[in-house]
ROSE-527577 format. One record per atom (N, C-alpha, C): residue in one letter; atom name; chain; x, y, z negated. Coordinates in nm, 4 decimals, decimal comma. Example, Ala and Ser with C-alpha at 12.3 -4.5 7.8 and 13.67 -1.06 7.14 Angstrom:
% residues 2
(r 'A'; 'N'; 'A'; (1,3190; -0,5690; -0,7800)) (r 'A'; 'CA'; 'A'; (1,2300; -0,4500; -0,7800)) (r 'A'; 'C'; 'A'; (1,3200; -0,3300; -0,7800)) (r 'S'; 'N'; 'A'; (1,2850; -0,2250; -0,7080)) (r 'S'; 'CA'; 'A'; (1,3670; -0,1060; -0,7140)) (r 'S'; 'C'; 'A'; (1,2900; 0,0030; -0,7870)) 
//
This chain:
% residues 88
(r 'X'; 'N'; 'A'; (11,1958; 3,8997; -7,6795)) (r 'X'; 'CA'; 'A'; (11,2201; 3,7854; -7,5956)) (r 'X'; 'C'; 'A'; (11,1127; 3,6795; -7,6221)) (r 'X'; 'N'; 'A'; (11,0645; 3,6174; -7,5162)) (r 'X'; 'CA'; 'A'; (10,9672; 3,5086; -7,5281)) (r 'X'; 'C'; 'A'; (11,0449; 3,3786; -7,5446)) (r 'X'; 'N'; 'A'; (11,0147; 3,3051; -7,6519)) (r 'X'; 'CA'; 'A'; (11,0888; 3,1827; -7,6815)) (r 'X'; 'C'; 'A'; (10,9936; 3,0666; -7,7049)) (r 'X'; 'N'; 'A'; (11,0293; 2,9481; -7,6530)) (r 'X'; 'CA'; 'A'; (10,9488; 2,8310; -7,6847)) (r 'X'; 'C'; 'A'; (10,9725; 2,7920; -7,8301)) (r 'X'; 'N'; 'A'; (10,8662; 2,7474; -7,8975)) (r 'X'; 'CA'; 'A'; (10,8803; 2,7085; -8,0368)) (r 'X'; 'C'; 'A'; (10,8221; 2,5690; -8,0584)) (r 'X'; 'N'; 'A'; (10,8746; 2,5003; -8,1577)) (r 'X'; 'CA'; 'A'; (10,8204; 2,3709; -8,1979)) (r 'X'; 'C'; 'A'; (10,6965; 2,3973; -8,2829)) (r 'X'; 'N'; 'A'; (10,5928; 2,3183; -8,2639)) (r 'X'; 'CA'; 'A'; (10,4680; 2,3382; -8,3354)) (r 'X'; 'C'; 'A'; (10,4207; 2,2046; -8,3921)) (r 'X'; 'N'; 'A'; (10,3260; 2,2102; -8,4838)) (r 'X'; 'CA'; 'A'; (10,2831; 2,0934; -8,5608)) (r 'X'; 'C'; 'A'; (10,2436; 1,9739; -8,4737)) (r 'X'; 'N'; 'A'; (10,1728; 1,9974; -8,3651)) (r 'X'; 'CA'; 'A'; (10,1225; 1,8883; -8,2823)) (r 'X'; 'C'; 'A'; (10,2251; 1,8354; -8,1811)) (r 'X'; 'N'; 'A'; (10,3408; 1,9000; -8,1698)) (r 'X'; 'CA'; 'A'; (10,4422; 1,8584; -8,0725)) (r 'X'; 'C'; 'A'; (10,4849; 1,7144; -8,0984)) (r 'X'; 'N'; 'A'; (10,4851; 1,6343; -7,9920)) (r 'X'; 'CA'; 'A'; (10,5220; 1,4933; -8,0072)) (r 'X'; 'C'; 'A'; (10,6253; 1,4473; -7,9048)) (r 'X'; 'N'; 'A'; (10,6825; 1,5428; -7,8313)) (r 'X'; 'CA'; 'A'; (10,7806; 1,5076; -7,7292)) (r 'X'; 'C'; 'A'; (10,8729; 1,6271; -7,7059)) (r 'X'; 'N'; 'A'; (11,0022; 1,5988; -7,6856)) (r 'X'; 'CA'; 'A'; (11,0985; 1,7046; -7,6573)) (r 'X'; 'C'; 'A'; (11,1489; 1,6858; -7,5145)) (r 'X'; 'N'; 'A'; (11,1148; 1,7808; -7,4270)) (r 'X'; 'CA'; 'A'; (11,1625; 1,7757; -7,2893)) (r 'X'; 'C'; 'A'; (11,3007; 1,8401; -7,2848)) (r 'X'; 'N'; 'A'; (11,3999; 1,7641; -7,2443)) (r 'X'; 'CA'; 'A'; (11,5365; 1,8151; -7,2407)) (r 'X'; 'C'; 'A'; (11,5601; 1,8973; -7,1145)) (r 'X'; 'N'; 'A'; (11,6488; 1,9934; -7,1242)) (r 'X'; 'CA'; 'A'; (11,6799; 2,0769; -7,0078)) (r 'X'; 'C'; 'A'; (11,7512; 1,9925; -6,9029)) (r 'X'; 'N'; 'A'; (11,7352; 2,0276; -6,7746)) (r 'X'; 'CA'; 'A'; (11,8077; 1,9554; -6,6705)) (r 'X'; 'C'; 'A'; (11,9581; 1,9708; -6,6884)) (r 'X'; 'N'; 'A'; (12,0322; 1,8661; -6,6648)) (r 'X'; 'CA'; 'A'; (12,1776; 1,8723; -6,6821)) (r 'X'; 'C'; 'A'; (12,2424; 1,9677; -6,5816)) (r 'X'; 'N'; 'A'; (12,1717; 1,9992; -6,4747)) (r 'X'; 'CA'; 'A'; (12,2257; 2,0901; -6,3734)) (r 'X'; 'C'; 'A'; (12,2129; 2,2371; -6,4132)) (r 'X'; 'N'; 'A'; (12,1458; 2,2650; -6,5247)) (r 'X'; 'CA'; 'A'; (12,1250; 2,4037; -6,5677)) (r 'X'; 'C'; 'A'; (12,2080; 2,4343; -6,6916)) (r 'X'; 'N'; 'A'; (12,2557; 2,5575; -6,6985)) (r 'X'; 'CA'; 'A'; (12,3337; 2,6035; -6,8133)) (r 'X'; 'C'; 'A'; (12,2407; 2,6373; -6,9297)) (r 'X'; 'N'; 'A'; (12,2945; 2,6390; -7,0507)) (r 'X'; 'CA'; 'A'; (12,2151; 2,6722; -7,1695)) (r 'X'; 'C'; 'A'; (12,1514; 2,8111; -7,1577)) (r 'X'; 'N'; 'A'; (12,2171; 2,9030; -7,0873)) (r 'X'; 'CA'; 'A'; (12,1643; 3,0380; -7,0701)) (r 'X'; 'C'; 'A'; (12,0431; 3,0390; -6,9769)) (r 'X'; 'N'; 'A'; (12,0312; 2,9368; -6,8927)) (r 'X'; 'CA'; 'A'; (11,9218; 2,9298; -6,7964)) (r 'X'; 'C'; 'A'; (11,7988; 2,8566; -6,8510)) (r 'X'; 'N'; 'A'; (11,8233; 2,7611; -6,9403)) (r 'X'; 'CA'; 'A'; (11,7152; 2,6722; -6,9816)) (r 'X'; 'C'; 'A'; (11,7501; 2,6076; -7,1152)) (r 'X'; 'N'; 'A'; (11,6482; 2,5698; -7,1898)) (r 'X'; 'CA'; 'A'; (11,6706; 2,4965; -7,3141)) (r 'X'; 'C'; 'A'; (11,5676; 2,3842; -7,3222)) (r 'X'; 'N'; 'A'; (11,5814; 2,2991; -7,4217)) (r 'X'; 'CA'; 'A'; (11,4823; 2,1929; -7,4382)) (r 'X'; 'C'; 'A'; (11,3493; 2,2555; -7,4778)) (r 'X'; 'N'; 'A'; (11,2408; 2,1814; -7,4578)) (r 'X'; 'CA'; 'A'; (11,1075; 2,2347; -7,4795)) (r 'X'; 'C'; 'A'; (11,0223; 2,1323; -7,5526)) (r 'X'; 'N'; 'A'; (10,9797; 2,1664; -7,6740)) (r 'X'; 'CA'; 'A'; (10,8883; 2,0796; -7,7488)) (r 'X'; 'C'; 'A'; (10,7498; 2,0958; -7,6912)) (r 'X'; 'N'; 'A'; (10,6818; 1,9826; -7,6679)) (r 'X'; 'CA'; 'A'; (10,5475; 1,9835; -7,6127)) (r 'X'; 'C'; 'A'; (10,4611; 1,8809; -7,6853)) (r 'X'; 'N'; 'A'; (10,3310; 1,8992; -7,6735)) (r 'X'; 'CA'; 'A'; (10,2358; 1,7947; -7,7068)) (r 'X'; 'C'; 'A'; (10,2002; 1,7298; -7,5744)) (r 'X'; 'N'; 'A'; (10,2074; 1,5980; -7,5669)) (r 'X'; 'CA'; 'A'; (10,1712; 1,5267; -7,4444)) (r 'X'; 'C'; 'A'; (10,0733; 1,4151; -7,4782)) (r 'X'; 'N'; 'A'; (9,9655; 1,4084; -7,3994)) (r 'X'; 'CA'; 'A'; (9,8691; 1,2992; -7,4140)) (r 'X'; 'C'; 'A'; (9,8694; 1,2098; -7,2902)) (r 'X'; 'N'; 'A'; (9,9717; 1,2224; -7,2067)) (r 'X'; 'CA'; 'A'; (9,9818; 1,1440; -7,0851)) (r 'X'; 'C'; 'A'; (9,9151; 1,2088; -6,9650)) (r 'X'; 'N'; 'A'; (9,8329; 1,3107; -6,9892)) (r 'X'; 'CA'; 'A'; (9,7669; 1,3818; -6,8803)) (r 'X'; 'C'; 'A'; (9,8097; 1,5272; -6,8713)) (r 'X'; 'N'; 'A'; (9,8542; 1,5822; -6,9837)) (r 'X'; 'CA'; 'A'; (9,8992; 1,7205; -6,9836)) (r 'X'; 'C'; 'A'; (10,0069; 1,7394; -7,0892)) (r 'X'; 'N'; 'A'; (10,0901; 1,8390; -7,0677)) (r 'X'; 'CA'; 'A'; (10,1899; 1,8811; -7,1659)) (r 'X'; 'C'; 'A'; (10,1546; 2,0227; -7,2077)) (r 'X'; 'N'; 'A'; (10,1502; 2,0465; -7,3377)) (r 'X'; 'CA'; 'A'; (10,1194; 2,1786; -7,3906)) (r 'X'; 'C'; 'A'; (10,2410; 2,2269; -7,4680)) (r 'X'; 'N'; 'A'; (10,2870; 2,3468; -7,4351)) (r 'X'; 'CA'; 'A'; (10,3980; 2,4067; -7,5078)) (r 'X'; 'C'; 'A'; (10,3496; 2,5348; -7,5744)) (r 'X'; 'N'; 'A'; (10,4246; 2,5825; -7,6717)) (r 'X'; 'CA'; 'A'; (10,3901; 2,7042; -7,7441)) (r 'X'; 'C'; 'A'; (10,5079; 2,8008; -7,7357)) (r 'X'; 'N'; 'A'; (10,4775; 2,9258; -7,7066)) (r 'X'; 'CA'; 'A'; (10,5796; 3,0280; -7,6883)) (r 'X'; 'C'; 'A'; (10,5512; 3,1453; -7,7803)) (r 'X'; 'N'; 'A'; (10,6557; 3,1975; -7,8422)) (r 'X'; 'CA'; 'A'; (10,6417; 3,3120; -7,9322)) (r 'X'; 'C'; 'A'; (10,6923; 3,4377; -7,8630)) (r 'X'; 'N'; 'A'; (10,6110; 3,5417; -7,8681)) (r 'X'; 'CA'; 'A'; (10,6490; 3,6695; -7,8104)) (r 'X'; 'C'; 'A'; (10,7184; 3,7558; -7,9149)) (r 'X'; 'N'; 'A'; (10,8238; 3,8224; -7,8728)) (r 'X'; 'CA'; 'A'; (10,8899; 3,9204; -7,9588)) (r 'X'; 'C'; 'A'; (10,8065; 4,0481; -7,9629)) (r 'X'; 'N'; 'A'; (10,8471; 4,1448; -8,0444)) (r 'X'; 'CA'; 'A'; (10,7703; 4,2683; -8,0583)) (r 'X'; 'C'; 'A'; (10,7571; 4,3423; -7,9267)) (r 'X'; 'N'; 'A'; (10,8630; 4,3493; -7,8475)) (r 'X'; 'CA'; 'A'; (10,8596; 4,4202; -7,7193)) (r 'X'; 'C'; 'A'; (10,7559; 4,3560; -7,6260)) (r 'X'; 'N'; 'A'; (10,7532; 4,2234; -7,6205)) (r 'X'; 'CA'; 'A'; (10,6589; 4,1533; -7,5340)) (r 'X'; 'C'; 'A'; (10,5151; 4,1678; -7,5850)) (r 'X'; 'N'; 'A'; (10,4987; 4,1678; -7,7173)) (r 'X'; 'CA'; 'A'; (10,3649; 4,1869; -7,7737)) (r 'X'; 'C'; 'A'; (10,3080; 4,3233; -7,7365)) (r 'X'; 'N'; 'A'; (10,3905; 4,4259; -7,7473)) (r 'X'; 'CA'; 'A'; (10,3463; 4,5620; -7,7142)) (r 'X'; 'C'; 'A'; (10,3177; 4,5727; -7,5646)) (r 'X'; 'N'; 'A'; (10,4043; 4,5136; -7,4817)) (r 'X'; 'CA'; 'A'; (10,3831; 4,5178; -7,3367)) (r 'X'; 'C'; 'A'; (10,2541; 4,4461; -7,2988)) (r 'X'; 'N'; 'A'; (10,2260; 4,3315; -7,3603)) (r 'X'; 'CA'; 'A'; (10,1026; 4,2580; -7,3317)) (r 'X'; 'C'; 'A'; (9,9807; 4,3404; -7,3728)) (r 'X'; 'N'; 'A'; (9,9906; 4,4079; -7,4854)) (r 'X'; 'CA'; 'A'; (9,8807; 4,4921; -7,5322)) (r 'X'; 'C'; 'A'; (9,8583; 4,6097; -7,4371)) (r 'X'; 'N'; 'A'; (9,9659; 4,6736; -7,3947)) (r 'X'; 'CA'; 'A'; (9,9545; 4,7912; -7,3077)) (r 'X'; 'C'; 'A'; (9,9120; 4,7562; -7,1657)) (r 'X'; 'N'; 'A'; (9,9717; 4,6526; -7,1090)) (r 'X'; 'CA'; 'A'; (9,9496; 4,6223; -6,9683)) (r 'X'; 'C'; 'A'; (9,8471; 4,5110; -6,9453)) (r 'X'; 'N'; 'A'; (9,8202; 4,4302; -7,0486)) (r 'X'; 'CA'; 'A'; (9,7200; 4,3253; -7,0362)) (r 'X'; 'C'; 'A'; (9,7562; 4,2160; -6,9382)) (r 'X'; 'N'; 'A'; (9,8846; 4,1929; -6,9179)) (r 'X'; 'CA'; 'A'; (9,9285; 4,0917; -6,8220)) (r 'X'; 'C'; 'A'; (10,0284; 3,9963; -6,8857)) (r 'X'; 'N'; 'A'; (10,0217; 3,8706; -6,8410)) (r 'X'; 'CA'; 'A'; (10,1212; 3,7695; -6,8756)) (r 'X'; 'C'; 'A'; (10,1621; 3,7056; -6,7440)) (r 'X'; 'N'; 'A'; (10,2906; 3,6913; -6,7201)) (r 'X'; 'CA'; 'A'; (10,3406; 3,6324; -6,5966)) (r 'X'; 'C'; 'A'; (10,3895; 3,4915; -6,6248)) (r 'X'; 'N'; 'A'; (10,3654; 3,4006; -6,5315)) (r 'X'; 'CA'; 'A'; (10,4096; 3,2628; -6,5431)) (r 'X'; 'C'; 'A'; (10,4967; 3,2290; -6,4226)) (r 'X'; 'N'; 'A'; (10,6141; 3,1737; -6,4474)) (r 'X'; 'CA'; 'A'; (10,7016; 3,1274; -6,3399)) (r 'X'; 'C'; 'A'; (10,7305; 2,9799; -6,3619)) (r 'X'; 'N'; 'A'; (10,7087; 2,8999; -6,2594)) (r 'X'; 'CA'; 'A'; (10,7384; 2,7576; -6,2653)) (r 'X'; 'C'; 'A'; (10,8535; 2,7323; -6,1703)) (r 'X'; 'N'; 'A'; (10,9649; 2,6830; -6,2242)) (r 'X'; 'CA'; 'A'; (11,0835; 2,6626; -6,1413)) (r 'X'; 'C'; 'A'; (11,0686; 2,5346; -6,0607)) (r 'X'; 'N'; 'A'; (10,9913; 2,5449; -5,9548)) (r 'X'; 'CA'; 'A'; (10,9665; 2,4298; -5,8700)) (r 'X'; 'C'; 'A'; (11,0017; 2,4621; -5,7255)) (r 'X'; 'N'; 'A'; (10,9721; 2,5817; -5,6797)) (r 'X'; 'CA'; 'A'; (11,0138; 2,6256; -5,5477)) (r 'X'; 'C'; 'A'; (10,9180; 2,5962; -5,4344)) (r 'X'; 'N'; 'A'; (10,8594; 2,4773; -5,4290)) (r 'X'; 'CA'; 'A'; (10,7759; 2,4444; -5,3140)) (r 'X'; 'C'; 'A'; (10,6271; 2,4408; -5,3461)) (r 'X'; 'N'; 'A'; (10,5920; 2,4278; -5,4719)) (r 'X'; 'CA'; 'A'; (10,4513; 2,4218; -5,5085)) (r 'X'; 'C'; 'A'; (10,4346; 2,4652; -5,6530)) (r 'X'; 'N'; 'A'; (10,3132; 2,4860; -5,6930)) (r 'X'; 'CA'; 'A'; (10,2840; 2,5188; -5,8326)) (r 'X'; 'C'; 'A'; (10,1842; 2,4161; -5,8838)) (r 'X'; 'N'; 'A'; (10,2221; 2,3407; -5,9848)) (r 'X'; 'CA'; 'A'; (10,1260; 2,2458; -6,0411)) (r 'X'; 'C'; 'A'; (10,0141; 2,3216; -6,1126)) (r 'X'; 'N'; 'A'; (9,9011; 2,2563; -6,1352)) (r 'X'; 'CA'; 'A'; (9,7946; 2,3224; -6,2112)) (r 'X'; 'C'; 'A'; (9,8455; 2,3595; -6,3512)) (r 'X'; 'N'; 'A'; (9,8245; 2,4824; -6,3906)) (r 'X'; 'CA'; 'A'; (9,8676; 2,5305; -6,5220)) (r 'X'; 'C'; 'A'; (9,7556; 2,6134; -6,5831)) (r 'X'; 'N'; 'A'; (9,7649; 2,6375; -6,7140)) (r 'X'; 'CA'; 'A'; (9,6761; 2,7320; -6,7792)) (r 'X'; 'C'; 'A'; (9,7545; 2,8065; -6,8857)) (r 'X'; 'N'; 'A'; (9,7080; 2,9257; -6,9181)) (r 'X'; 'CA'; 'A'; (9,7706; 3,0104; -7,0200)) (r 'X'; 'C'; 'A'; (9,6596; 3,0604; -7,1113)) (r 'X'; 'N'; 'A'; (9,6873; 3,0663; -7,2412)) (r 'X'; 'CA'; 'A'; (9,5912; 3,1196; -7,3363)) (r 'X'; 'C'; 'A'; (9,6678; 3,2005; -7,4395)) (r 'X'; 'N'; 'A'; (9,5987; 3,2810; -7,5129)) (r 'X'; 'CA'; 'A'; (9,6590; 3,3591; -7,6206)) (r 'X'; 'C'; 'A'; (9,5672; 3,3494; -7,7415)) (r 'X'; 'N'; 'A'; (9,5974; 3,2539; -7,8278)) (r 'X'; 'CA'; 'A'; (9,5149; 3,2324; -7,9467)) (r 'X'; 'C'; 'A'; (9,6005; 3,1647; -8,0532)) (r 'X'; 'N'; 'A'; (9,5467; 3,1520; -8,1714)) (r 'X'; 'CA'; 'A'; (9,6220; 3,0927; -8,2816)) (r 'X'; 'C'; 'A'; (9,6580; 2,9478; -8,2523)) (r 'X'; 'N'; 'A'; (9,5631; 2,8686; -8,1999)) (r 'X'; 'CA'; 'A'; (9,5890; 2,7300; -8,1629)) (r 'X'; 'C'; 'A'; (9,4933; 2,6888; -8,0520)) (r 'X'; 'N'; 'A'; (9,5375; 2,5978; -7,9678)) (r 'X'; 'CA'; 'A'; (9,4499; 2,5414; -7,8645)) (r 'X'; 'C'; 'A'; (9,4000; 2,4046; -7,9061)) (r 'X'; 'N'; 'A'; (9,4445; 2,3600; -8,0228)) (r 'X'; 'CA'; 'A'; (9,4034; 2,2307; -8,0761)) (r 'X'; 'C'; 'A'; (9,2861; 2,2510; -8,1704)) (r 'X'; 'N'; 'A'; (9,1723; 2,1951; -8,1358)) (r 'X'; 'CA'; 'A'; (9,0538; 2,2087; -8,2192)) (r 'X'; 'C'; 'A'; (9,0655; 2,1164; -8,3388)) (r 'X'; 'N'; 'A'; (9,0367; 2,1674; -8,4526)) (r 'X'; 'CA'; 'A'; (9,0369; 2,0878; -8,5750)) (r 'X'; 'C'; 'A'; (8,8987; 2,0302; -8,5938)) (r 'X'; 'N'; 'A'; (8,8895; 1,9004; -8,6129)) (r 'X'; 'CA'; 'A'; (8,7599; 1,8391; -8,6376)) (r 'X'; 'C'; 'A'; (8,7301; 1,8482; -8,7861)) (r 'X'; 'N'; 'A'; (8,6135; 1,9045; -8,8163)) (r 'X'; 'CA'; 'A'; (8,5761; 1,9173; -8,9572)) (r 'X'; 'C'; 'A'; (8,5262; 1,7828; -9,0079)) (r 'X'; 'N'; 'A'; (8,5464; 1,7601; -9,1348)) (r 'X'; 'CA'; 'A'; (8,4978; 1,6368; -9,1961)) (r 'X'; 'C'; 'A'; (8,3463; 1,6460; -9,2098)) (r 'X'; 'N'; 'A'; (8,2768; 1,5544; -9,1443)) (r 'X'; 'CA'; 'A'; (8,1315; 1,5524; -9,1519)) (r 'X'; 'C'; 'A'; (8,0891; 1,4600; -9,2653)) (r 'X'; 'N'; 'A'; (8,0034; 1,5106; -9,3499)) (r 'X'; 'CA'; 'A'; (7,9535; 1,4318; -9,4614)) (r 'X'; 'C'; 'A'; (7,8223; 1,3658; -9,4224)) (r 'X'; 'N'; 'A'; (7,8085; 1,2416; -9,4602)) (r 'X'; 'CA'; 'A'; (7,6837; 1,1722; -9,4339)) (r 'X'; 'C'; 'A'; (7,5850; 1,2041; -9,5454)) (r 'X'; 'N'; 'A'; (7,4609; 1,2300; -9,5068)) (r 'X'; 'CA'; 'A'; (7,3566; 1,2604; -9,6072)) (r 'X'; 'C'; 'A'; (7,2886; 1,1354; -9,6531)) 
//
């Protein structure tokens, strides 16, 4: 099962709509900078194997009339760490 997870950079918790049951939706921890919200999802073993075999990830946005701009990545982190630069 693919599940949203809380991650180190998360700074906001989006609550599920009151019109939806717990089985349909849950709260979602995100990082928000006012221009974008980034969430992190963990794949179970079945989903990991399916992604490896089929090379596809599907995205569904429960909006109905339009799809906002979105992006998907598969990496350890999307947050770049700035290295400490030493002055010479």
